[in-house]
DRENVO-878222 format. One record per residue (C-alpha): x, y, z; residue in three letters; chain. Coordinates in Angstrom, 2 decimals, decimal comma. Layout:
// DRENVO-878222
       xx       yy       zz  residuo  cadena
        X        Y        Z      ALA       A
...
// end
This chain:
// DRENVO-878222
       xx       yy       zz  residuo  cadena
    -0,16    19,52   111,52      MET       A
     0,11    23,54   110,49      PRO       A
    -2,28    25,70   112,46      LYS       A
    -4,23    26,40   109,06      SER       A
    -5,29    22,40   109,02      SER       A
    -5,85    22,51   112,93      ALA       A
    -8,64    24,90   112,26      LYS       A
   -10,39    23,68   109,14      THR       A
   -13,48    22,52   109,95      PRO       A
   -14,59    18,78   110,18      PHE       A
   -17,07    16,97   107,55      VAL       A
   -17,71    13,57   108,47      ILE       A
   -18,46    11,14   105,61      VAL       A
   -19,67     7,49   105,33      SER       A
   -17,29     4,53   106,77      ALA       A
   -18,21     3,24   103,04      ARG       A
   -15,98     5,59   100,96      LEU       A
   -12,83     4,34   103,09      LYS       A
   -11,18     1,66   100,76      THR       A
   -12,38     4,37    97,83      SER       A
   -10,72     7,33    99,23      LEU       A
    -7,70     5,52   100,23      GLU       A
    -7,22     4,33    96,95      GLN       A
    -7,13     8,09    95,59      GLY       A
   -10,75     8,32    94,49      HIS       A
   -11,20    12,41    94,81      PRO       A
   -14,95    12,93    95,04      TRP       A
   -17,31    12,51    97,99      VAL       A
   -20,60    12,48    96,72      TYR       A
   -23,33    14,83    98,72      ARG       A
   -25,12    11,56    99,92      ASP       A
   -22,16     9,80   101,45      ALA       A
   -21,72    13,46   103,80      VAL       A
   -23,14    12,33   107,36      GLU       A
   -22,21    15,50   109,62      ARG       A
   -20,82    19,12   108,84      THR       A
   -20,12    22,32   110,80      PRO       A
   -22,86    24,82   110,65      PRO       A
   -21,77    28,05   108,04      GLY       A
   -19,76    25,92   105,27      LEU       A
   -19,55    27,98   102,39      LYS       A
   -18,49    26,99    98,56      THR       A
   -14,95    27,22    98,68      GLY       A
   -14,42    26,65   102,15      ASP       A
   -11,35    23,81   102,82      TRP       A
   -12,47    21,08   104,71      VAL       A
   -10,75    18,10   106,83      ARG       A
   -12,67    15,09   105,77      VAL       A
   -12,89    12,47   108,30      GLN       A
   -13,72     8,67   106,92      CYS       A
   -13,36     6,17   109,88      GLY       A
    -9,62     6,61   110,97      ASN       A
    -8,56     8,35   107,79      LEU       A
    -8,10    11,97   106,98      GLN       A
    -8,42    14,12   104,01      PHE       A
    -8,17    17,68   103,25      PHE       A
   -10,62    18,86   100,24      GLY       A
   -12,89    21,61    98,97      LEU       A
   -16,67    22,07    99,78      TRP       A
   -19,14    23,00    97,15      ASP       A
   -22,76    23,57    98,45      ALA       A
   -24,17    22,77    95,41      GLU       A
   -24,04    19,92    92,84      GLY       A
   -23,51    16,10    93,22      SER       A
   -20,04    16,16    94,17      ILE       A
   -20,22    17,80    97,57      ALA       A
   -16,16    17,62    98,18      ILE       A
   -13,25    17,45    96,03      ARG       A
   -10,34    15,77    97,78      ILE       A
    -6,77    17,61    97,15      PHE       A
    -4,29    16,33   100,08      SER       A
    -3,81    13,58   102,55      ARG       A
    -1,54    15,98   104,50      ARG       A
    -2,63    19,14   105,18      ASN       A
    -4,56    22,49   103,47      VAL       A
    -3,22    23,28    99,99      PRO       A
    -1,04    26,40    99,43      ASN       A
     0,35    28,14    96,83      ARG       A
     3,67    26,07    97,32      THR       A
     1,55    22,93    97,42      TRP       A
    -0,07    24,09    94,15      VAL       A
     3,18    25,16    92,64      ARG       A
     4,43    21,41    92,90      GLU       A
     0,98    19,86    91,27      GLN       A
     1,21    22,30    88,00      VAL       A
     5,31    21,97    87,66      GLN       A
     4,69    18,20    88,04      THR       A
     1,97    18,14    85,31      ALA       A
     4,28    20,11    83,01      TRP       A
     7,11    17,78    83,75      ASP       A
     5,15    14,86    82,70      LEU       A
     4,38    16,31    79,54      ARG       A
     8,05    16,66    78,85      ALA       A
     7,60    14,31    75,72      ALA       A
     5,06    16,03    74,12      LEU       A
     7,30    19,27    74,10      ARG       A
    10,60    17,50    72,25      GLN       A
    11,49    18,85    68,90      PRO       A
    10,51    15,04    67,36      SER       A
     7,16    15,07    68,82      ALA       A
     6,25    17,87    66,37      GLN       A
     3,26    18,68    68,55      THR       A
     2,54    22,33    69,98      THR       A
    -0,67    21,82    71,82      ALA       A
    -1,64    19,41    74,82      PHE       A
    -3,54    19,22    78,05      ARG       A
    -1,30    20,43    81,06      TRP       A
    -3,66    19,88    84,06      LEU       A
    -6,32    17,21    83,98      PHE       A
    -7,99    17,77    87,05      GLY       A
    -8,05    15,05    89,21      GLU       A
    -5,42    13,06    87,34      GLY       A
    -2,79    15,97    88,02      ASP       A
    -4,09    16,60    91,91      GLY       A
    -6,18    19,30    91,22      LEU       A
    -9,92    17,89    91,11      PRO       A
   -12,12    20,20    88,66      GLY       A
    -8,93    22,54    86,99      VAL       A
    -8,20    21,82    83,80      VAL       A
    -5,53    23,95    81,35      ALA       A
    -4,65    23,51    78,11      ASP       A
    -1,29    24,66    76,47      TYR       A
    -0,92    26,00    72,95      TYR       A
     2,00    27,36    70,40      ARG       A
     1,13    29,14    67,73      ASP       A
     3,86    28,14    65,06      ILE       A
     3,77    31,21    63,25      GLU       A
     4,25    33,37    65,91      SER       A
     6,02    31,62    68,48      GLY       A
     3,47    32,71    71,28      GLU       A
     1,84    30,42    73,44      SER       A
    -1,63    30,61    75,47      TRP       A
    -3,22    28,64    77,97      ALA       A
    -6,77    27,77    78,38      VAL       A
    -8,14    27,27    81,45      LEU       A
   -11,44    25,67    82,46      ARG       A
   -12,94    25,13    86,69      THR       A
   -16,06    22,51    87,37      TYR       A
   -16,95    24,34    90,46      SER       A
   -17,37    27,77    91,84      LEU       A
   -15,58    26,51    94,93      GLY       A
   -12,38    26,35    92,75      LEU       A
   -12,03    30,48    92,84      ALA       A
   -10,05    29,62    95,85      ARG       A
    -7,06    28,20    93,92      ILE       A
    -8,02    29,44    90,85      LYS       A
    -5,55    32,84    91,11      GLY       A
    -2,67    30,30    92,27      TRP       A
    -3,12    28,35    89,22      VAL       A
    -3,20    31,06    86,89      THR       A
     0,20    32,88    88,09      GLU       A
     1,97    29,38    88,16      LEU       A
     1,41    28,74    84,79      LEU       A
     2,79    32,02    83,73      ALA       A
     5,66    31,47    86,27      GLU       A
     6,53    27,88    84,59      ILE       A
     6,61    28,98    81,18      THR       A
     6,24    32,12    78,71      PRO       A
     2,52    32,71    77,97      LEU       A
     1,06    35,26    75,80      ALA       A
    -1,87    35,20    77,65      GLY       A
    -4,20    33,20    79,65      ILE       A
    -8,01    32,76    79,25      ILE       A
   -10,89    31,04    80,96      GLU       A
   -13,36    29,54    79,25      ARG       A
   -16,64    29,24    80,64      GLY       A
   -19,09    26,43    79,79      ASP       A
   -20,39    25,07    76,17      GLU       A
   -22,80    28,31    76,38      ALA       A
   -19,68    30,69    76,49      GLY       A
   -18,32    32,93    78,85      GLY       A
   -14,33    33,95    78,23      ILE       A
   -12,18    35,98    80,72      SER       A
    -9,14    36,97    80,51      LEU       A
    -7,13    36,12    83,28      LEU       A
    -3,50    37,38    82,35      ALA       A
    -1,50    38,96    79,46      GLY       A
    -3,43    39,54    76,22      ARG       A
    -6,24    37,75    74,26      MET       A
    -5,19    35,13    71,47      PRO       A
    -5,75    36,23    67,92      PRO       A
    -9,13    34,99    66,38      ALA       A
    -7,19    31,91    65,11      ASN       A
    -3,94    30,38    65,86      ILE       A
    -2,07    27,53    64,10      VAL       A
    -0,89    24,63    66,25      MET       A
     1,18    21,45    65,56      MET       A
     0,18    17,97    66,05      GLU       A
     2,31    15,43    65,23      ASN       A
     3,78    17,03    62,58      GLY       A
    -0,02    18,07    61,41      LEU       A
    -1,18    21,88    61,27      LYS       A
    -4,58    22,59    62,74      PHE       A
    -6,21    26,42    62,60      GLU       A
    -7,47    26,53    66,06      VAL       A
    -9,80    28,98    67,57      ASP       A
    -9,30    29,37    71,50      LEU       A
   -12,04    31,71    72,06      VAL       A
   -15,25    30,10    70,05      GLN       A
   -13,93    26,60    69,20      GLY       A
   -15,24    23,71    71,00      GLN       A
   -14,08    22,46    74,27      LYS       A
   -10,44    25,04    74,48      THR       A
   -10,43    25,00    70,85      GLY       A
    -9,42    21,43    69,89      PHE       A
    -9,66    18,00    71,09      PHE       A
    -6,73    17,23    72,67      LEU       A
    -7,59    13,44    73,82      ASP       A
    -7,79    12,05    70,62      GLN       A
    -4,07    12,91    69,58      ARG       A
    -2,45     9,08    69,89      ASP       A
    -6,10     7,65    68,41      ASN       A
    -5,61     9,71    64,99      ARG       A
    -2,06     8,80    64,49      GLN       A
    -3,40     5,68    65,26      MET       A
    -5,84     5,73    62,21      ILE       A
    -2,91     7,48    59,97      GLU       A
    -1,38     3,45    60,20      ARG       A
    -4,95     1,83    58,61      TRP       A
    -5,71     4,63    56,03      SER       A
    -3,36     3,33    53,03      ALA       A
    -5,63     2,92    49,74      GLY       A
    -9,07     2,81    51,83      ARG       A
   -12,05     5,03    50,96      ALA       A
   -12,58     6,67    54,48      ALA       A
   -15,74     8,45    55,69      LEU       A
   -15,04    10,94    58,78      ASN       A
   -18,36    11,49    60,60      LEU       A
   -18,58    14,38    63,40      PHE       A
   -15,42    15,62    61,77      CYS       A
   -15,32    18,84    63,48      TYR       A
   -12,02    20,57    62,01      THR       A
   -10,88    17,47    60,48      GLY       A
    -8,56    16,01    62,84      GLY       A
    -9,14    12,42    61,51      PHE       A
    -9,55    13,33    57,95      SER       A
    -6,20    14,64    57,92      LEU       A
    -4,01    11,77    59,59      TYR       A
    -6,29     9,14    57,10      ALA       A
    -4,97    11,42    53,91      VAL       A
    -1,40    11,65    55,37      ARG       A
    -1,74     7,65    55,62      GLY       A
    -2,83     7,12    51,95      GLY       A
    -6,11     7,12    52,11      ALA       A
    -7,75     7,46    48,65      ARG       A
   -10,75     8,93    49,30      GLU       A
   -11,84    11,07    52,38      VAL       A
   -15,38    12,00    52,94      VAL       A
   -15,58    14,94    56,28      SER       A
   -19,17    15,13    57,50      VAL       A
   -20,54    17,53    60,19      ASP       A
   -23,62    19,88    60,98      ALA       A
   -21,94    22,75    61,71      ALA       A
   -21,17    24,69    58,99      HIS       A
   -17,90    26,62    60,52      PRO       A
   -16,44    23,25    61,48      ALA       A
   -16,58    22,22    57,69      VAL       A
   -14,94    25,25    56,17      MET       A
   -12,35    24,93    59,16      ALA       A
   -11,88    21,64    58,01      ALA       A
   -11,06    22,41    54,45      LYS       A
    -8,79    25,38    55,44      ARG       A
    -6,70    22,54    57,65      ASN       A
    -6,25    20,55    54,21      PHE       A
    -5,12    23,85    52,58      GLU       A
    -2,07    24,77    55,21      ILE       A
    -1,14    21,21    55,19      ASN       A
    -0,62    21,27    51,28      GLY       A
    -3,75    18,42    50,85      PHE       A
    -6,03    19,62    48,01      ASP       A
    -9,68    19,64    49,34      PRO       A
   -11,20    19,40    46,09      ALA       A
    -9,92    15,71    45,98      ARG       A
   -12,10    15,02    48,89      HIS       A
   -15,59    15,63    49,67      GLU       A
   -16,88    17,77    52,77      PHE       A
   -20,32    17,58    53,75      HIS       A
   -22,45    19,94    56,05      VAL       A
   -25,49    17,45    57,16      ALA       A
   -26,89    15,38    60,01      ASP       A
   -24,53    12,29    60,35      CYS       A
   -27,49    10,11    60,96      PHE       A
   -29,69    11,13    58,05      ASP       A
   -26,32    10,87    55,86      LEU       A
   -25,94     7,21    56,97      LEU       A
   -29,02     6,38    56,27      GLU       A
   -28,73     8,13    52,77      LYS       A
   -25,76     6,31    51,83      TYR       A
   -27,18     2,92    52,98      HIS       A
   -29,88     3,26    50,89      GLY       A
   -27,97     4,33    47,67      GLU       A
   -25,60     1,39    48,54      GLY       A
   -22,33     3,46    49,02      ARG       A
   -19,96     1,88    50,81      ARG       A
   -16,42     2,77    52,58      PHE       A
   -13,33     0,80    53,71      ASP       A
   -12,85     2,72    56,80      LEU       A
   -15,65     4,62    58,96      ILE       A
   -14,69     6,97    61,88      ILE       A
   -17,61     7,36    64,29      VAL       A
   -16,86    10,13    66,95      ASP       A
   -19,55    11,89    68,17      PRO       A
   -19,99    14,58    70,84      PRO       A
   -21,44    13,34    74,31      SER       A
   -24,57    12,12    74,52      PHE       A
   -25,29    11,79    77,99      ALA       A
   -24,68    14,74    80,71      ARG       A
   -26,16    12,49    83,62      SER       A
   -26,82     9,09    84,04      LYS       A
   -30,51     9,46    83,51      ALA       A
   -29,20     9,83    80,28      GLN       A
   -27,54     6,94    79,96      LEU       A
   -30,22     4,79    78,16      PRO       A
   -31,20     7,00    75,48      ALA       A
   -27,32     7,44    75,00      ALA       A
   -26,46     4,10    74,55      LEU       A
   -29,65     3,57    71,73      SER       A
   -28,31     6,48    70,00      ALA       A
   -24,47     5,18    69,92      TYR       A
   -26,19     1,46    69,04      ARG       A
   -28,11     3,30    66,05      ARG       A
   -25,35     5,47    64,91      LEU       A
   -22,85     2,47    64,66      ASN       A
   -25,39    -0,23    63,12      SER       A
   -26,06     2,26    60,33      LEU       A
   -22,22     3,09    59,67      ALA       A
   -21,48    -0,65    59,87      LEU       A
   -24,07    -1,09    57,16      LYS       A
   -22,04     1,49    55,35      CYS       A
   -18,80    -0,79    55,20      LEU       A
   -17,35    -2,56    52,57      THR       A
   -17,33    -6,81    53,69      PRO       A
   -13,87    -6,58    54,81      THR       A
   -14,17    -2,52    56,24      GLY       A
   -12,97    -1,22    59,56      LEU       A
   -15,27     0,50    61,87      LEU       A
   -13,42     3,04    64,17      VAL       A
   -15,55     4,11    66,77      SER       A
   -15,46     6,45    69,91      GLY       A
   -17,54     7,80    72,88      SER       A
   -16,65    10,51    75,24      CYS       A
   -19,53    10,00    77,24      THR       A
   -18,42     9,61    80,83      ALA       A
   -21,71     7,66    81,96      GLN       A
   -20,95     5,01    79,35      VAL       A
   -18,45     2,45    80,74      SER       A
   -15,77     0,61    78,66      PRO       A
   -17,44    -2,27    79,06      ASP       A
   -20,96    -1,22    78,33      ALA       A
   -19,62     0,58    75,04      PHE       A
   -18,20    -2,90    74,09      ARG       A
   -21,45    -4,72    74,76      ALA       A
   -23,01    -1,74    72,52      MET       A
   -20,95    -2,78    69,61      LEU       A
   -21,98    -6,26    69,78      ALA       A
   -25,43    -5,25    69,37      GLU       A
   -24,97    -2,85    66,80      ALA       A
   -23,05    -5,58    64,90      ALA       A
   -26,19    -8,27    65,56      VAL       A
   -28,28    -5,30    64,27      ASP       A
   -26,11    -4,77    60,81      ALA       A
   -26,37    -8,72    60,51      ARG       A
   -22,01    -8,94    60,72      CYS       A
   -19,40   -10,19    62,91      GLN       A
   -17,35    -7,63    64,50      LEU       A
   -13,64    -8,03    65,76      ARG       A
   -11,60    -5,60    68,01      ILE       A
    -8,45    -5,15    66,38      LEU       A
    -7,49    -2,44    69,17      HIS       A
    -8,59    -0,71    72,18      GLU       A
    -7,47     2,58    73,65      ALA       A
    -8,27     5,48    75,73      GLY       A
    -6,93     9,25    75,93      HIS       A
    -3,27    10,10    75,39      ALA       A
    -0,95    10,62    77,93      LEU       A
    -1,83    14,37    78,85      ASP       A
    -4,76    12,63    80,23      HIS       A
    -3,48    10,67    83,19      PRO       A
    -6,40     9,00    85,06      VAL       A
    -5,52     7,73    89,06      PRO       A
    -5,72     4,05    89,28      ALA       A
    -8,60     4,18    91,75      GLY       A
   -10,58     6,72    89,64      PHE       A
   -12,48     4,79    86,84      PRO       A
   -14,78     7,58    86,56      GLU       A
   -11,83     9,78    84,92      GLY       A
   -11,50     7,30    81,76      ARG       A
   -14,05     8,98    80,04      TYR       A
   -12,83     8,41    76,23      LEU       A
   -13,03     5,04    74,77      LYS       A
   -12,23     4,23    71,37      PHE       A
   -12,24     1,01    68,84      VAL       A
   -10,72    -0,01    66,00      VAL       A
   -12,93    -3,14    64,69      ALA       A
   -12,98    -5,34    61,88      ALA       A
   -16,58    -6,05    60,18      ALA       A
   -16,85    -9,04    58,23      SER       A
   -20,30   -10,90    56,77      GLU       A
   -21,72   -13,96    59,13      TRP       A
   -19,98   -16,88    58,14      SER       A
// end
């Protein structure tokens, strides 16, 4: 064992974690910590002892997650971190092929790429040819390796700049190179999207829905589509390219709707042939239901409705109401496309909610397709919490 590992302080955790840790679960919750040495600080490497098993992780003095597990063998160093970053880059090789027509992807997906709590997204501007990385970390303790990660991103591929995004409240730091321009234009499956890496939601775009957006293109021909919580028009553009005769895009944020219009324009689609509304999606569905307006395809992809388990009942209630309203606005043979990025809602709970929404709407619902996130969001087999995205295409029909 390396000297650095031999000197690493021990933390004893409950033996009940043995199976989950052995299967690769990367978190130790605080209530499972049984013994710690004095003086531990956020960002300290610790040796985790669980029965006869041993792991190495980063200690966090605050929050529900006390330890993020990194290695079974020794304390990570720069060489170890480089291996994780390089492996993640290689895993995304298919997305970098010219045939993929895609210039943005999640390079590091935290736990799924062996670097718990570290997220990095890659964007290449198709107009300038320059590339950028946007980093996010989910623990103050990750400052221990953030410098290495920043250096390694730039070592592995040329980058014009690397920025760090804070939480949703804001906070932008330039880590290397220079700041990106106000907007870049990326490509996804051959479609162009204007992206604001500094002010846009998440890191500028919702990369996790890439494959699901492409799936919708196959179902759109000849349909009238309603895209709720449209953000910058992702699902809308795929529906138009798939041959939808009409697309209505709705979001509560005016800048997002304006960006959706611009994305129609830069792809050669006439926004005047479609509708764009700044509105509350719940209220608009109520209005359409009252007016008797119906759609052949309704896409429901809201932001997260819960940030903790305590908020789960309210979140499920909101999902049920939203999907019930959407079902009431479908034509008799219409398709409901429903998504949830709320990690606290399991796939089973999401399907159960859809069944309840169908009862409320007095219809039958058959699931035709079910998926999660795209390939650049890998999830360890022993870490079910990592599969946060649920995506369902379902056919609605009247009660027989």
